[in-house]
ROTOR-967720 format. One line per field, with one value per residue (C-alpha): x, y negated, z negated; residue number from 1; chain; residue in one letter. Coordinates in Angstrom, 2 decimals. Example, Ala and Ser with C-alpha at 12.3 -4.5 7.8 and 13.67 -1.06 7.14 Angstrom:
REM residues 2
x <- [12.30, 13.67]
y <- [4.50, 1.06]
z <- [-7.80, -7.14]
num <- [1, 2]
chaine <- [A, A]
residu <- [A, S]
This chain:
REM residues 173
x <- [-88.71, -85.43, -86.76, -84.19, -81.09, -83.50, -86.61, -83.81, -82.07, -85.25, -86.86, -84.59, -86.25, -89.35, -88.84, -87.39, -90.48, -93.53, -91.07, -91.09, -94.88, -95.38, -93.52, -95.37, -96.30, -99.52, -100.79, -103.10, -103.16, -105.11, -107.49, -106.43, -109.46, -107.32, -105.03, -101.10, -99.63, -97.17, -93.49, -91.71, -94.76, -94.61, -98.05, -98.63, -102.68, -102.82, -102.85, -100.82, -98.89, -96.21, -95.36, -92.01, -89.75, -86.35, -87.08, -85.57, -84.23, -86.22, -86.92, -85.46, -86.12, -89.22, -89.24, -89.85, -87.52, -86.83, -88.93, -89.52, -92.35, -92.73, -96.21, -98.16, -101.69, -101.29, -97.85, -93.89, -93.31, -91.56, -88.03, -86.92, -87.44, -87.71, -90.68, -93.70, -95.52, -100.17, -102.71, -104.86, -107.39, -106.46, -103.73, -102.68, -99.58, -97.53, -93.88, -90.88, -89.65, -85.70, -85.40, -81.74, -81.00, -78.74, -81.96, -82.71, -81.44, -79.47, -82.75, -84.54, -82.97, -82.44, -86.60, -86.81, -84.78, -86.35, -90.21, -88.95, -87.54, -90.97, -93.28, -93.12, -93.83, -97.39, -95.91, -93.76, -95.09, -97.51, -100.04, -100.71, -103.76, -102.96, -104.92, -102.38, -103.08, -102.12, -98.83, -98.53, -95.31, -96.14, -92.91, -93.15, -92.04, -92.60, -93.04, -90.83, -92.91, -91.31, -94.28, -94.22, -90.78, -91.88, -90.81, -94.52, -94.93, -91.78, -92.96, -96.39, -94.85, -96.51, -93.48, -93.95, -96.28, -96.32, -97.14, -97.00, -94.78, -95.05, -96.71, -95.60, -96.31, -94.79, -95.31, -95.10, -94.99]
y <- [-26.93, -28.23, -28.94, -27.15, -29.38, -28.96, -31.37, -34.13, -33.62, -33.54, -36.28, -39.40, -38.52, -38.91, -42.17, -43.86, -42.62, -43.54, -46.97, -47.02, -46.38, -49.39, -51.26, -51.34, -54.89, -55.94, -56.78, -57.92, -57.32, -58.89, -57.93, -58.10, -59.96, -58.79, -55.68, -56.28, -54.76, -52.68, -55.04, -52.59, -51.53, -53.03, -54.28, -53.34, -54.60, -56.27, -60.00, -61.10, -63.90, -64.18, -65.74, -66.14, -68.29, -67.63, -68.53, -72.12, -74.94, -76.49, -80.15, -80.89, -84.92, -84.09, -81.50, -78.74, -76.08, -71.93, -69.90, -65.78, -63.31, -61.20, -59.58, -59.89, -58.48, -57.08, -54.51, -55.22, -55.38, -52.63, -54.40, -58.39, -59.87, -63.74, -62.95, -60.33, -59.59, -59.75, -59.74, -62.76, -63.63, -64.09, -62.62, -63.11, -64.01, -63.72, -65.98, -66.98, -69.90, -70.67, -74.48, -75.06, -75.90, -78.57, -80.70, -80.06, -81.63, -78.70, -79.75, -78.12, -74.88, -74.28, -75.00, -72.53, -69.80, -69.40, -69.63, -67.10, -64.65, -64.59, -64.19, -60.53, -61.69, -62.48, -65.40, -67.04, -65.91, -67.66, -66.78, -68.82, -68.15, -68.36, -68.01, -66.43, -67.15, -64.90, -65.51, -68.70, -68.56, -70.46, -70.89, -70.65, -72.20, -74.06, -78.06, -78.81, -81.33, -84.14, -85.47, -81.89, -81.46, -82.04, -79.41, -79.20, -78.07, -76.35, -73.67, -73.76, -73.00, -75.90, -77.77, -76.29, -75.02, -72.69, -74.19, -73.66, -75.96, -75.36, -73.89, -73.74, -71.30, -68.34, -64.83, -61.91, -59.13]
z <- [-1.27, 1.69, 5.06, 7.37, 9.26, 12.32, 11.37, 10.20, 13.69, 15.56, 12.93, 15.11, 18.49, 16.98, 15.52, 18.47, 20.45, 18.15, 18.25, 21.93, 21.90, 19.71, 21.56, 24.67, 25.58, 27.15, 30.53, 32.55, 35.95, 38.27, 40.87, 44.57, 46.54, 50.37, 50.34, 50.97, 54.04, 53.42, 53.86, 56.10, 58.62, 61.73, 61.26, 65.42, 66.26, 62.70, 61.97, 58.82, 57.42, 55.44, 51.76, 50.74, 48.06, 49.15, 52.82, 53.10, 50.65, 48.31, 48.29, 44.62, 45.42, 44.79, 41.05, 43.95, 43.23, 43.85, 42.11, 42.50, 43.67, 40.70, 41.82, 44.53, 44.15, 40.41, 41.96, 41.75, 45.22, 45.49, 48.01, 46.63, 49.97, 50.86, 52.59, 52.53, 55.32, 53.48, 55.15, 56.15, 52.56, 48.87, 46.90, 43.37, 42.96, 40.15, 39.88, 37.60, 37.77, 38.93, 38.16, 38.11, 34.49, 35.01, 35.81, 31.97, 29.01, 26.47, 23.95, 26.68, 27.95, 24.78, 23.77, 27.38, 26.54, 22.94, 23.99, 26.42, 23.32, 21.68, 24.72, 27.26, 30.47, 30.47, 28.75, 31.04, 33.87, 35.96, 38.93, 41.96, 44.27, 47.71, 50.84, 53.08, 57.13, 60.04, 61.56, 58.82, 56.75, 52.80, 51.18, 47.55, 44.41, 40.78, 40.80, 37.81, 35.57, 33.92, 31.96, 29.87, 29.28, 25.45, 22.33, 22.35, 25.95, 26.64, 23.55, 25.35, 29.17, 30.66, 31.90, 35.58, 37.70, 40.58, 43.85, 47.68, 49.76, 52.66, 55.01, 58.99, 61.31, 62.05, 63.51, 61.27, 63.82]
num <- [1, 2, 3, 4, 5, 6, 7, 8, 9, 10, 11, 12, 13, 14, 15, 16, 17, 18, 19, 20, 21, 22, 23, 24, 25, 26, 27, 28, 29, 30, 31, 32, 33, 34, 35, 36, 37, 38, 39, 40, 41, 42, 43, 44, 45, 46, 47, 48, 49, 50, 51, 52, 53, 54, 55, 56, 57, 58, 59, 60, 61, 62, 63, 64, 65, 66, 67, 68, 69, 70, 71, 72, 73, 74, 75, 76, 77, 78, 79, 80, 81, 82, 83, 84, 85, 86, 87, 88, 89, 90, 91, 92, 93, 94, 95, 96, 97, 98, 99, 100, 101, 102, 103, 104, 105, 106, 107, 108, 109, 110, 111, 112, 113, 114, 115, 116, 117, 118, 119, 120, 121, 122, 123, 124, 125, 126, 127, 128, 129, 130, 131, 132, 133, 134, 135, 136, 137, 138, 139, 140, 141, 142, 143, 144, 145, 146, 147, 148, 149, 150, 151, 152, 153, 154, 155, 156, 157, 158, 159, 160, 161, 162, 163, 164, 165, 166, 167, 168, 169, 170, 171, 172, 173]
chaine <- [A, A, A, A, A, A, A, A, A, A, A, A, A, A, A, A, A, A, A, A, A, A, A, A, A, A, A, A, A, A, A, A, A, A, A, A, A, A, A, A, A, A, A, A, A, A, A, A, A, A, A, A, A, A, A, A, A, A, A, A, A, A, A, A, A, A, A, A, A, A, A, A, A, A, A, A, A, A, A, A, A, A, A, A, A, A, A, A, A, A, A, A, A, A, A, A, A, A, A, A, A, A, A, A, A, A, A, A, A, A, A, A, A, A, A, A, A, A, A, A, A, A, A, A, A, A, A, A, A, A, A, A, A, A, A, A, A, A, A, A, A, A, A, A, A, A, A, A, A, A, A, A, A, A, A, A, A, A, A, A, A, A, A, A, A, A, A, A, A, A, A, A, A]
residu <- [M, R, A, S, P, R, F, F, R, A, R, P, A, L, L, L, L, A, G, A, L, A, L, Q, A, D, A, T, I, V, P, A, V, A, P, A, V, D, P, D, T, P, G, A, G, H, A, C, G, L, V, G, A, N, T, A, P, T, P, E, A, L, D, I, F, P, G, R, I, M, Q, I, N, G, E, R, P, S, L, R, R, D, A, Y, R, L, Q, P, G, R, H, V, L, V, V, A, E, S, I, P, R, A, H, L, G, T, A, Q, Q, A, Q, I, V, K, M, Q, R, R, K, D, F, S, G, Y, Y, K, P, L, V, V, E, V, R, A, D, T, L, Q, R, V, G, V, R, L, R, R, D, R, L, D, P, A, S, L, R, D, N, A, Y, W, E, P, V, V, W, E, E, V, E, R, S, C, R]
């Protein structure tokens, strides 16, 4: 018995769907201790603080470089901003490094690219727990760990760590 031509037309779509389901990445969502404040809400009457990754030039002489905030309390921010308004309390940020590649050797750069290809996002992004205080801006960046630039540390993504490198008073209203 021959299969109908309709079956053959539908088969690539079924294979594509099956392949997409098989390639879903596992991600662990870390629950928040304090709820976030929508960045578009004025926040009148509520205490809040700010966390930001691109609010000032980073002190590169201290091996502190830009980072990107990818998640706040397990959720992607709806808009990319320099600073995010949060309620006071403990929050979990997921940070990606943006170390300029000129600060790394060619072999180190190649090893990092290989590591990022092998891992899903949870393998090369890192969590940072911050204690947000009212009317305070916490500047987030990443520290290059020069003592961890060997191939094994690069492969394990141990060459950097997320940090709060400065806190300044700033009203968030």
